[in-house]
Structure formats: structure tokens, C-alpha cells
Jmol script that loads the backbone (N, CA, C; Angstrom):
load data "model"
ATOM      1  N   MET A   1      80.783 -27.846  50.240  1.00  0.00           N
ATOM      2  CA  MET A   1      79.612 -28.179  51.031  1.00  0.00           C
ATOM      3  C   MET A   1      79.715 -27.523  52.395  1.00  0.00           C
ATOM      4  N   ALA A   2      78.627 -27.004  52.883  1.00  0.00           N
ATOM      5  CA  ALA A   2      78.621 -26.287  54.161  1.00  0.00           C
ATOM      6  C   ALA A   2      78.781 -27.256  55.320  1.00  0.00           C
ATOM      7  N   LYS A   3      79.469 -26.783  56.338  1.00  0.00           N
ATOM      8  CA  LYS A   3      79.671 -27.593  57.520  1.00  0.00           C
ATOM      9  C   LYS A   3      78.401 -27.565  58.368  1.00  0.00           C
ATOM     10  N   PRO A   4      77.894 -28.726  58.820  1.00  0.00           N
ATOM     11  CA  PRO A   4      76.657 -28.717  59.616  1.00  0.00           C
ATOM     12  C   PRO A   4      76.871 -28.034  60.969  1.00  0.00           C
ATOM     13  N   MET A   5      75.829 -27.346  61.425  1.00  0.00           N
ATOM     14  CA  MET A   5      75.903 -26.658  62.704  1.00  0.00           C
ATOM     15  C   MET A   5      75.782 -27.653  63.845  1.00  0.00           C
ATOM     16  N   LYS A   6      76.429 -27.336  64.950  1.00  0.00           N
ATOM     17  CA  LYS A   6      76.284 -28.178  66.133  1.00  0.00           C
ATOM     18  C   LYS A   6      74.889 -28.003  66.707  1.00  0.00           C
ATOM     19  N   ARG A   7      74.441 -28.986  67.437  1.00  0.00           N
ATOM     20  CA  ARG A   7      73.070 -28.979  67.950  1.00  0.00           C
ATOM     21  C   ARG A   7      72.852 -27.832  68.933  1.00  0.00           C
ATOM     22  N   PHE A   8      73.801 -27.599  69.844  1.00  0.00           N
ATOM     23  CA  PHE A   8      73.600 -26.557  70.853  1.00  0.00           C
ATOM     24  C   PHE A   8      73.753 -25.169  70.249  1.00  0.00           C
ATOM     25  N   GLN A   9      74.595 -25.039  69.251  1.00  0.00           N
ATOM     26  CA  GLN A   9      74.736 -23.742  68.603  1.00  0.00           C
ATOM     27  C   GLN A   9      73.443 -23.384  67.876  1.00  0.00           C
ATOM     28  N   SER A  10      72.835 -24.360  67.207  1.00  0.00           N
ATOM     29  CA  SER A  10      71.592 -24.059  66.506  1.00  0.00           C
ATOM     30  C   SER A  10      70.472 -23.748  67.500  1.00  0.00           C
ATOM     31  N   ALA A  11      70.466 -24.415  68.656  1.00  0.00           N
ATOM     32  CA  ALA A  11      69.453 -24.123  69.666  1.00  0.00           C
ATOM     33  C   ALA A  11      69.616 -22.700  70.192  1.00  0.00           C
ATOM     34  N   ARG A  12      70.852 -22.266  70.371  1.00  0.00           N
ATOM     35  CA  ARG A  12      71.104 -20.902  70.844  1.00  0.00           C
ATOM     36  C   ARG A  12      70.640 -19.886  69.808  1.00  0.00           C
ATOM     37  N   VAL A  13      70.896 -20.172  68.548  1.00  0.00           N
ATOM     38  CA  VAL A  13      70.460 -19.267  67.474  1.00  0.00           C
ATOM     39  C   VAL A  13      68.941 -19.222  67.398  1.00  0.00           C
ATOM     40  N   TYR A  14      68.294 -20.397  67.519  1.00  0.00           N
ATOM     41  CA  TYR A  14      66.832 -20.453  67.461  1.00  0.00           C
ATOM     42  C   TYR A  14      66.197 -19.696  68.621  1.00  0.00           C
ATOM     43  N   LEU A  15      66.754 -19.846  69.809  1.00  0.00           N
ATOM     44  CA  LEU A  15      66.209 -19.116  70.959  1.00  0.00           C
ATOM     45  C   LEU A  15      66.438 -17.617  70.821  1.00  0.00           C
ATOM     46  N   GLY A  16      67.570 -17.234  70.253  1.00  0.00           N
ATOM     47  CA  GLY A  16      67.838 -15.820  70.028  1.00  0.00           C
ATOM     48  C   GLY A  16      66.871 -15.208  69.020  1.00  0.00           C
ATOM     49  N   LEU A  17      66.633 -15.937  67.931  1.00  0.00           N
ATOM     50  CA  LEU A  17      65.677 -15.443  66.934  1.00  0.00           C
ATOM     51  C   LEU A  17      64.267 -15.366  67.512  1.00  0.00           C
ATOM     52  N   ALA A  18      63.893 -16.368  68.298  1.00  0.00           N
ATOM     53  CA  ALA A  18      62.562 -16.365  68.900  1.00  0.00           C
ATOM     54  C   ALA A  18      62.431 -15.229  69.914  1.00  0.00           C
ATOM     55  N   ALA A  19      63.480 -14.986  70.686  1.00  0.00           N
ATOM     56  CA  ALA A  19      63.437 -13.889  71.654  1.00  0.00           C
ATOM     57  C   ALA A  19      63.324 -12.541  70.942  1.00  0.00           C
ATOM     58  N   LEU A  20      64.079 -12.378  69.861  1.00  0.00           N
ATOM     59  CA  LEU A  20      64.002 -11.141  69.094  1.00  0.00           C
ATOM     60  C   LEU A  20      62.613 -10.946  68.506  1.00  0.00           C
ATOM     61  N   THR A  21      62.030 -12.018  67.987  1.00  0.00           N
ATOM     62  CA  THR A  21      60.672 -11.942  67.454  1.00  0.00           C
ATOM     63  C   THR A  21      59.670 -11.577  68.541  1.00  0.00           C
ATOM     64  N   GLY A  22      59.803 -12.179  69.717  1.00  0.00           N
ATOM     65  CA  GLY A  22      58.895 -11.885  70.824  1.00  0.00           C
ATOM     66  C   GLY A  22      59.012 -10.451  71.309  1.00  0.00           C
ATOM     67  N   ILE A  23      60.239  -9.959  71.410  1.00  0.00           N
ATOM     68  CA  ILE A  23      60.446  -8.587  71.892  1.00  0.00           C
ATOM     69  C   ILE A  23      59.887  -7.570  70.895  1.00  0.00           C
ATOM     70  N   ILE A  24      60.187  -7.775  69.621  1.00  0.00           N
ATOM     71  CA  ILE A  24      59.712  -6.821  68.608  1.00  0.00           C
ATOM     72  C   ILE A  24      58.191  -6.847  68.507  1.00  0.00           C
ATOM     73  N   SER A  25      57.611  -8.044  68.470  1.00  0.00           N
ATOM     74  CA  SER A  25      56.148  -8.110  68.353  1.00  0.00           C
ATOM     75  C   SER A  25      55.464  -7.572  69.607  1.00  0.00           C
ATOM     76  N   GLY A  26      56.018  -7.861  70.784  1.00  0.00           N
ATOM     77  CA  GLY A  26      55.452  -7.320  72.011  1.00  0.00           C
ATOM     78  C   GLY A  26      55.539  -5.800  72.060  1.00  0.00           C
ATOM     79  N   ALA A  27      56.657  -5.260  71.567  1.00  0.00           N
ATOM     80  CA  ALA A  27      56.803  -3.800  71.540  1.00  0.00           C
ATOM     81  C   ALA A  27      55.813  -3.166  70.561  1.00  0.00           C
ATOM     82  N   ILE A  28      55.614  -3.803  69.421  1.00  0.00           N
ATOM     83  CA  ILE A  28      54.656  -3.265  68.449  1.00  0.00           C
ATOM     84  C   ILE A  28      53.237  -3.281  69.017  1.00  0.00           C
ATOM     85  N   ILE A  29      52.858  -4.391  69.651  1.00  0.00           N
ATOM     86  CA  ILE A  29      51.520  -4.474  70.245  1.00  0.00           C
ATOM     87  C   ILE A  29      51.375  -3.461  71.381  1.00  0.00           C
ATOM     88  N   PHE A  30      52.422  -3.265  72.169  1.00  0.00           N
ATOM     89  CA  PHE A  30      52.370  -2.291  73.257  1.00  0.00           C
ATOM     90  C   PHE A  30      52.190  -0.874  72.723  1.00  0.00           C
ATOM     91  N   VAL A  31      52.916  -0.543  71.647  1.00  0.00           N
ATOM     92  CA  VAL A  31      52.805   0.800  71.077  1.00  0.00           C
ATOM     93  C   VAL A  31      51.422   1.013  70.465  1.00  0.00           C
ATOM     94  N   LEU A  32      50.895  -0.020  69.817  1.00  0.00           N
ATOM     95  CA  LEU A  32      49.592   0.137  69.175  1.00  0.00           C
ATOM     96  C   LEU A  32      48.447   0.218  70.182  1.00  0.00           C
ATOM     97  N   LEU A  33      48.483  -0.614  71.219  1.00  0.00           N
ATOM     98  CA  LEU A  33      47.357  -0.693  72.153  1.00  0.00           C
ATOM     99  C   LEU A  33      47.570   0.090  73.444  1.00  0.00           C
ATOM    100  N   ARG A  34      48.809   0.478  73.736  1.00  0.00           N
ATOM    101  CA  ARG A  34      49.142   1.178  74.994  1.00  0.00           C
ATOM    102  C   ARG A  34      48.734   0.364  76.223  1.00  0.00           C
ATOM    103  N   ASP A  35      48.845  -0.941  76.096  1.00  0.00           N
ATOM    104  CA  ASP A  35      48.521  -1.840  77.204  1.00  0.00           C
ATOM    105  C   ASP A  35      49.726  -2.751  77.443  1.00  0.00           C
ATOM    106  N   PRO A  36      50.427  -2.568  78.567  1.00  0.00           N
ATOM    107  CA  PRO A  36      51.632  -3.377  78.793  1.00  0.00           C
ATOM    108  C   PRO A  36      51.337  -4.878  78.919  1.00  0.00           C
ATOM    109  N   MET A  37      50.198  -5.234  79.478  1.00  0.00           N
ATOM    110  CA  MET A  37      49.884  -6.656  79.627  1.00  0.00           C
ATOM    111  C   MET A  37      49.625  -7.303  78.266  1.00  0.00           C
ATOM    112  N   ALA A  38      48.959  -6.596  77.359  1.00  0.00           N
ATOM    113  CA  ALA A  38      48.728  -7.133  76.015  1.00  0.00           C
ATOM    114  C   ALA A  38      50.051  -7.301  75.275  1.00  0.00           C
ATOM    115  N   GLY A  39      50.958  -6.363  75.444  1.00  0.00           N
ATOM    116  CA  GLY A  39      52.275  -6.481  74.822  1.00  0.00           C
ATOM    117  C   GLY A  39      53.065  -7.655  75.373  1.00  0.00           C
ATOM    118  N   LEU A  40      52.996  -7.848  76.675  1.00  0.00           N
ATOM    119  CA  LEU A  40      53.708  -8.966  77.302  1.00  0.00           C
ATOM    120  C   LEU A  40      53.130 -10.308  76.869  1.00  0.00           C
ATOM    121  N   VAL A  41      51.822 -10.417  76.862  1.00  0.00           N
ATOM    122  CA  VAL A  41      51.174 -11.675  76.476  1.00  0.00           C
ATOM    123  C   VAL A  41      51.430 -11.983  75.005  1.00  0.00           C
ATOM    124  N   SER A  42      51.305 -10.997  74.142  1.00  0.00           N
ATOM    125  CA  SER A  42      51.520 -11.252  72.719  1.00  0.00           C
ATOM    126  C   SER A  42      52.987 -11.543  72.423  1.00  0.00           C
ATOM    127  N   GLY A  43      53.895 -10.869  73.103  1.00  0.00           N
ATOM    128  CA  GLY A  43      55.318 -11.168  72.927  1.00  0.00           C
ATOM    129  C   GLY A  43      55.661 -12.577  73.360  1.00  0.00           C
ATOM    130  N   THR A  44      55.075 -13.009  74.481  1.00  0.00           N
ATOM    131  CA  THR A  44      55.293 -14.380  74.948  1.00  0.00           C
ATOM    132  C   THR A  44      54.693 -15.384  73.979  1.00  0.00           C
ATOM    133  N   ALA A  45      53.517 -15.098  73.465  1.00  0.00           N
ATOM    134  CA  ALA A  45      52.879 -16.008  72.512  1.00  0.00           C
ATOM    135  C   ALA A  45      53.704 -16.114  71.225  1.00  0.00           C
ATOM    136  N   PHE A  46      54.195 -14.992  70.719  1.00  0.00           N
ATOM    137  CA  PHE A  46      55.031 -15.026  69.520  1.00  0.00           C
ATOM    138  C   PHE A  46      56.328 -15.784  69.778  1.00  0.00           C
ATOM    139  N   PHE A  47      56.908 -15.624  70.970  1.00  0.00           N
ATOM    140  CA  PHE A  47      58.128 -16.351  71.324  1.00  0.00           C
ATOM    141  C   PHE A  47      57.882 -17.858  71.300  1.00  0.00           C
ATOM    142  N   ILE A  48      56.801 -18.302  71.916  1.00  0.00           N
ATOM    143  CA  ILE A  48      56.507 -19.739  71.983  1.00  0.00           C
ATOM    144  C   ILE A  48      56.216 -20.295  70.594  1.00  0.00           C
ATOM    145  N   VAL A  49      55.428 -19.580  69.816  1.00  0.00           N
ATOM    146  CA  VAL A  49      55.099 -20.054  68.461  1.00  0.00           C
ATOM    147  C   VAL A  49      56.356 -20.127  67.599  1.00  0.00           C
ATOM    148  N   THR A  50      57.247 -19.149  67.731  1.00  0.00           N
ATOM    149  CA  THR A  50      58.478 -19.147  66.944  1.00  0.00           C
ATOM    150  C   THR A  50      59.402 -20.285  67.356  1.00  0.00           C
ATOM    151  N   VAL A  51      59.534 -20.535  68.659  1.00  0.00           N
ATOM    152  CA  VAL A  51      60.387 -21.639  69.117  1.00  0.00           C
ATOM    153  C   VAL A  51      59.855 -22.968  68.615  1.00  0.00           C
ATOM    154  N   VAL A  52      58.557 -23.184  68.728  1.00  0.00           N
ATOM    155  CA  VAL A  52      57.968 -24.448  68.274  1.00  0.00           C
ATOM    156  C   VAL A  52      58.112 -24.595  66.760  1.00  0.00           C
ATOM    157  N   GLY A  53      57.880 -23.519  66.021  1.00  0.00           N
ATOM    158  CA  GLY A  53      58.012 -23.578  64.564  1.00  0.00           C
ATOM    159  C   GLY A  53      59.433 -23.866  64.118  1.00  0.00           C
ATOM    160  N   LEU A  54      60.416 -23.200  64.722  1.00  0.00           N
ATOM    161  CA  LEU A  54      61.805 -23.443  64.347  1.00  0.00           C
ATOM    162  C   LEU A  54      62.263 -24.844  64.746  1.00  0.00           C
ATOM    163  N   ALA A  55      61.818 -25.328  65.899  1.00  0.00           N
ATOM    164  CA  ALA A  55      62.178 -26.680  66.314  1.00  0.00           C
ATOM    165  C   ALA A  55      61.568 -27.726  65.389  1.00  0.00           C
ATOM    166  N   THR A  56      60.346 -27.480  64.947  1.00  0.00           N
ATOM    167  CA  THR A  56      59.704 -28.402  64.005  1.00  0.00           C
ATOM    168  C   THR A  56      60.442 -28.419  62.676  1.00  0.00           C
ATOM    169  N   LEU A  57      60.827 -27.253  62.190  1.00  0.00           N
ATOM    170  CA  LEU A  57      61.586 -27.201  60.946  1.00  0.00           C
ATOM    171  C   LEU A  57      62.951 -27.864  61.099  1.00  0.00           C
ATOM    172  N   ASP A  58      63.571 -27.724  62.262  1.00  0.00           N
ATOM    173  CA  ASP A  58      64.866 -28.353  62.500  1.00  0.00           C
ATOM    174  C   ASP A  58      64.740 -29.874  62.497  1.00  0.00           C
ATOM    175  N   LEU A  59      63.662 -30.383  63.064  1.00  0.00           N
ATOM    176  CA  LEU A  59      63.456 -31.833  63.066  1.00  0.00           C
ATOM    177  C   LEU A  59      63.096 -32.360  61.680  1.00  0.00           C
ATOM    178  N   ALA A  60      62.431 -31.536  60.879  1.00  0.00           N
ATOM    179  CA  ALA A  60      62.009 -31.980  59.550  1.00  0.00           C
ATOM    180  C   ALA A  60      63.188 -32.084  58.587  1.00  0.00           C
ATOM    181  N   ILE A  61      64.206 -31.272  58.804  1.00  0.00           N
ATOM    182  CA  ILE A  61      65.375 -31.280  57.918  1.00  0.00           C
ATOM    183  C   ILE A  61      66.467 -32.097  58.584  1.00  0.00           C
ATOM    184  N   LYS A  62      66.659 -33.292  58.101  1.00  0.00           N
ATOM    185  CA  LYS A  62      67.685 -34.177  58.658  1.00  0.00           C
ATOM    186  C   LYS A  62      68.717 -34.475  57.579  1.00  0.00           C
ATOM    187  N   ASP A  63      69.953 -34.665  58.015  1.00  0.00           N
ATOM    188  CA  ASP A  63      71.030 -35.006  57.094  1.00  0.00           C
ATOM    189  C   ASP A  63      71.278 -36.506  57.139  1.00  0.00           C
ATOM    190  N   GLU A  64      70.333 -37.261  56.660  1.00  0.00           N
ATOM    191  CA  GLU A  64      70.497 -38.706  56.616  1.00  0.00           C
ATOM    192  C   GLU A  64      70.981 -39.109  55.232  1.00  0.00           C
ATOM    193  N   PRO A  65      71.830 -40.112  55.178  1.00  0.00           N
ATOM    194  CA  PRO A  65      72.256 -40.579  53.852  1.00  0.00           C
ATOM    195  C   PRO A  65      71.078 -41.229  53.124  1.00  0.00           C
ATOM    196  N   PRO A  66      71.069 -41.166  51.811  1.00  0.00           N
ATOM    197  CA  PRO A  66      69.964 -41.785  51.071  1.00  0.00           C
ATOM    198  C   PRO A  66      69.951 -43.297  51.282  1.00  0.00           C
ATOM    199  N   GLN A  67      68.754 -43.840  51.401  1.00  0.00           N
ATOM    200  CA  GLN A  67      68.599 -45.267  51.640  1.00  0.00           C
ATOM    201  C   GLN A  67      67.996 -45.931  50.419  1.00  0.00           C
ATOM    202  N   ASP A  68      68.146 -47.238  50.383  1.00  0.00           N
ATOM    203  CA  ASP A  68      67.561 -48.019  49.305  1.00  0.00           C
ATOM    204  C   ASP A  68      66.044 -48.018  49.471  1.00  0.00           C
ATOM    205  N   PRO A  69      65.269 -47.574  48.476  1.00  0.00           N
ATOM    206  CA  PRO A  69      63.813 -47.516  48.637  1.00  0.00           C
ATOM    207  C   PRO A  69      63.164 -48.893  48.748  1.00  0.00           C
ATOM    208  N   ASN A  70      63.855 -49.946  48.319  1.00  0.00           N
ATOM    209  CA  ASN A  70      63.296 -51.291  48.398  1.00  0.00           C
ATOM    210  C   ASN A  70      63.533 -51.955  49.747  1.00  0.00           C
ATOM    211  N   LYS A  71      64.380 -51.366  50.564  1.00  0.00           N
ATOM    212  CA  LYS A  71      64.708 -51.933  51.875  1.00  0.00           C
ATOM    213  C   LYS A  71      63.818 -51.286  52.927  1.00  0.00           C
ATOM    214  N   PRO A  72      63.217 -52.073  53.850  1.00  0.00           N
ATOM    215  CA  PRO A  72      62.388 -51.463  54.897  1.00  0.00           C
ATOM    216  C   PRO A  72      63.240 -50.621  55.844  1.00  0.00           C
ATOM    217  N   ARG A  73      62.643 -49.553  56.336  1.00  0.00           N
ATOM    218  CA  ARG A  73      63.365 -48.658  57.234  1.00  0.00           C
ATOM    219  C   ARG A  73      63.623 -49.272  58.602  1.00  0.00           C
ATOM    220  N   LEU A  74      62.648 -49.982  59.132  1.00  0.00           N
ATOM    221  CA  LEU A  74      62.792 -50.587  60.457  1.00  0.00           C
ATOM    222  C   LEU A  74      63.286 -52.014  60.295  1.00  0.00           C
ATOM    223  N   ASP A  75      64.551 -52.141  60.064  1.00  0.00           N
ATOM    224  CA  ASP A  75      65.109 -53.467  59.838  1.00  0.00           C
ATOM    225  C   ASP A  75      66.128 -53.798  60.894  1.00  0.00           C
TER     226      ASP A  75
END
end "model"
wireframe off; spacefill off
backbone 0.3
color backbone group
């Protein structure tokens, strides 16, 4: 079984992936449109969307032990 990642290590990886996505997408938009402001804005938008998406996926996947379905969760 794989060892779970630490919280700060996963945050560093997520920010790195989001930064890479923002830089690449901003560079592509800059090359296509030849407008530095459009490249900067689109790169920033892709960075924010990627960070929010990865954080949402991280929260959705939890390593909780299975619980009894007949027992209420808020007990």
C-alpha cells in the first residue's frame, strides 16, 4: 500500500503543477495573440482554476476508515 503524502508536500506539488500550467498556457496565448497582457491574464486565470480544481479534488479524496452505514455520522 502506498504511503500517504504529507499535507504540505502535496500543497507544494499542487502549486508547482498549477504554476506550470499557468506559465505554459500564458506562453501559448502570448504566442498566438502577440499580446503580453492577454498572456498574463490567461496564465493567471489558468493558475487560479488549476489550484482550485486540485484543492477540490484533494478534499474530495479522503482516507477515512469505512464506517457502519447504520450509525449516524454526527454522533
